[in-house]
N, C-alpha and C positions, 0 to 999 in steps of 0.2 A: 477616389480610392477604390481599387481592386477589393473583391471579395475575400475575407479570410479564408485561409487553408487548413484542412484537417491532413496533416501528414502521418502515415501510417507506415509501420515497419514492413519489410517486403516478404516476412513470413507472416502468412494471413493465418487467423484465427477466427472462431465463431464470433468474438465479441468485437473484431476488427470489421467484419463484415456488417454487423449490427449497426456499430458508431457511423461507419461510412455512410448505410444507408440513411441514417437519422441527420447526419450532417448535410447530406444531399438535398434532404427534404426542407430543410430550412435556409437553402441558397447559399451554403458555403460550398467552395470548391474542395476537391479531394485530390490527393497524389500520394503514391507510393515512393518511398525512398529506395531508388533503384542504384544510387551512387552518386559521387560528387557533382554530376550533371544535374541531378535534383535539387541539391542544395544550391548551386548557382542560379537555376531558375527561378526558385522561389525567394533568393535574396532580396530584401528591402519590402516584402508583402509580409501582413500580419500571420503569422503561422503558429498553429497550436499542433501538439504531438500526442499519439498513442503509439506507444511500441516500448522497446528494451531500452534500458540504461546504458548498455554498451554503445548502440548507435546513438543515443541520446548525447554522450560526451563528446561525439564528433560533431554534431550539429547544432548544440545550443549555442555558441557563440556565435557562429558566422549567420544565425538565423535568429538571433537575439533571442532566445527563449530563457524564461524563467521556470523551472521545473521545481514543484514544491514536494516536499517530503517532511514527514513527522521526525522531530528530534531521536537519536539514537537511544537515548535513555529514558524516553517518555513512558515507556510501558512500566519500567523498573522505579519510576519516582512516582508512579499512580498509588494513592492509598490501598491497602489491603481489601478495603470493602469493595474496590472494582476489581480487582485481579484475584482474590481468592486463593492466591499461591505467593510464595517467595520467589522473587525474580532479582536479577542484579545484572548489570551490564559490566564485561569484562572483557578479556582479549581471548584469542584462540590459545594463545600460548598458556594462559592461565587455566583455560578450559581443559587443556590436556592432563593437568594434574589431577582433576576430578576422581574421588575415589569411590563414588554412590552413583547410583541412578538419576539422570537429570535430562531434560528437555532443552537443547542447545539449537540455535538458530540466529542467522545474521538479523539485525535489526529490520532492515527494509529489504536489502537486496536478496534474492536466493542464490547466492554466490556458493552455496553447498546444501543440500536438503535438509530442512528442519526435521529432529527425529529425535525420539527417545534414547539415549545412550546409557549402556550399564554402567560406564566410567568413561573418562576421557581418554582412553587409550584407542578407541575407535573412531574419534574425530578425524575429519580429513587434516594431512599435514599440507606443509607448505607447497603452493602450485600456481599455475599462469595467474588466478584470480584471487588468490588467499595468501597470507601470510601469518606470523606470530602475532602481528598487531591488529590483526583482521578484528574488529569490534563484533561480540556476540552477547547475545541474551542466554542467561543459563536461568531455569526454572525447575521447581520441583513438578514431577509428572503428574497432571490431572487428565480425567476423561470428561471430554465436553459432550453432552448427550446431542446437541444439534450446534451448527455454527452457521450464522448468518452474516452477510456483508452488506453494509449500509453505506451508501454514498452521502457525505456531508457536505453542503454548501452554507457557508456563513452561519454555523452553528444550527443548521436544521437538517433533518433527515430529508433528503431528495428522492431517495428511492432506495430500494433493498431487495434482498434474497436470500433465502436458505441456499448454502451451497453444500452442506454434510451433515450426517448423522452419523453419530460414534465413529468419526473418522472416516467415513466411506462418502463418496461423491453422491449426492441427493439433491440437485436443486428443487425448490419449491417457493412459492409465495412467502414472503415475510410476514411476521407476526405481529400483531399490537404488542406484545410483550418485550420483543427485541426492539422496536421502537422506542417504548416506554423507557426502556433500560438505558438506551443511548440517550435520550433527552435527559435523564437524570444525571448521567454522567456529565454531558456537556454543560448542564448548570452548574455543577460543581466545579469543573475545572477553568469555566470561564473564557472569554474570547481573547484575553491579553495577558493573562497572568503565567507564571512559570511553567503551568501544566497546560497551557492551551495548543491545541491543534491548529494546523494550517487553515486557512478558510475554505480549503477543497481538500478532502481527504477520503480515502474508504478506511472505515472501522469495522472489524470482526467481534462478533459477541456472541455469547451462548449460555446456556445453563450446564452447570458442572455437576456430573453424577457423583453423588457421595452415599455410599451404602448405610453410612450411620447417620445419617440425616435426611429425613423425607421431605425437607422444605428446598424446595428449587431455589439454588443460589445461582443468579446471572454474574458473569464474568466479561471482561474484556479478553479476547483472543490476541489482536494485535491491530496496530494501524499500518495501513498500507499506502503505497503509491497509487493513485487512482488512475494515472496515466499508463499503467502497465498491471493492472488488475482484470480478471475477468467478470463479466458481468452476470454471468449465470441467468437467473431469471427475473432480473430486475428491470425496470423500465428503460431502454436503450436511449430515450431522450433524454431522462433524467441523469442516467450515467453521462451522456454527453455534455450537459451542463456541468457537472462536476471537472470532466476531464478538460473542458476547455478553458475553466478556471487554473486547474491544477498545473497545466502544460501550455502557456501561450506568452505572447510577447512581454519582454520585460518591461517595455514602456508602459504598459498595463497594470503593473503590479501594485497591490495595495500596500501602503506601509506597514500594515500590521503584518503581512506575510513576508517580509524582507528577510526576517530572521529564519525562515523555513526553505530558502533555495538552496537548491543542490549544489554543490561544488563539482568542481570537473574532477577531481582524484577520487570519486565516490559512484563511480557510475558503470558497475558491472551486476549481472544478476540473471535471474529466471524471472518468467511473470509469477505474480502473485496469484497461487491457486486456489 
């Protein structure tokens, strides 16, 4: 049997380079998606993907890929002890009617930029990648002191990195506090229950700033697609472990992950920043 292949997007990024090098070190073949000929050449081989959802929509079926993603309403269903804010899953059309400030974002795709809006009037309207029925998460605005991305594999923190402080890009090593909070969350949601995450996922967490409370309260920022997430200062080999599981051959899919396989109709977006 020929070696597995890590297939990457034609748009190079720093993370793409790190993962390609990590894949080559462990004996995987690597390839860049240059067009239909690339798909034809790789058909029948065990392929893993790192790149955008839009390209993934075209290649998943012919290459037999199973792409894992968290459920759209996962963040909205979390107990408030893990979110520290009110969150609901609704549609873009409903969000247009907001009459108060809110943070609005797509659940997984970045089909429009996540941001705090004074009301719903400035949210994007129907376009090429979005429409009135586009699902969105609406939450009360909060300020994260720092934000960390943790790459999780089978309920364990495989690697991680800080990526921002007070909303500004600032990569640095992950902290014990970040991994401890993630472990507490994972213990609470379990491996197979209604709040379970995919077996391979990127989880963003951080402490929230509260001028009225001196105690540091940690919360979940969001859950991301590891096969389209920047690794920042995380260990590329650990990130690759998670990517290979999150975007690989459907034939190797674990039974517990079947509910998290991405459908063809939801493959637009920008990389998880």
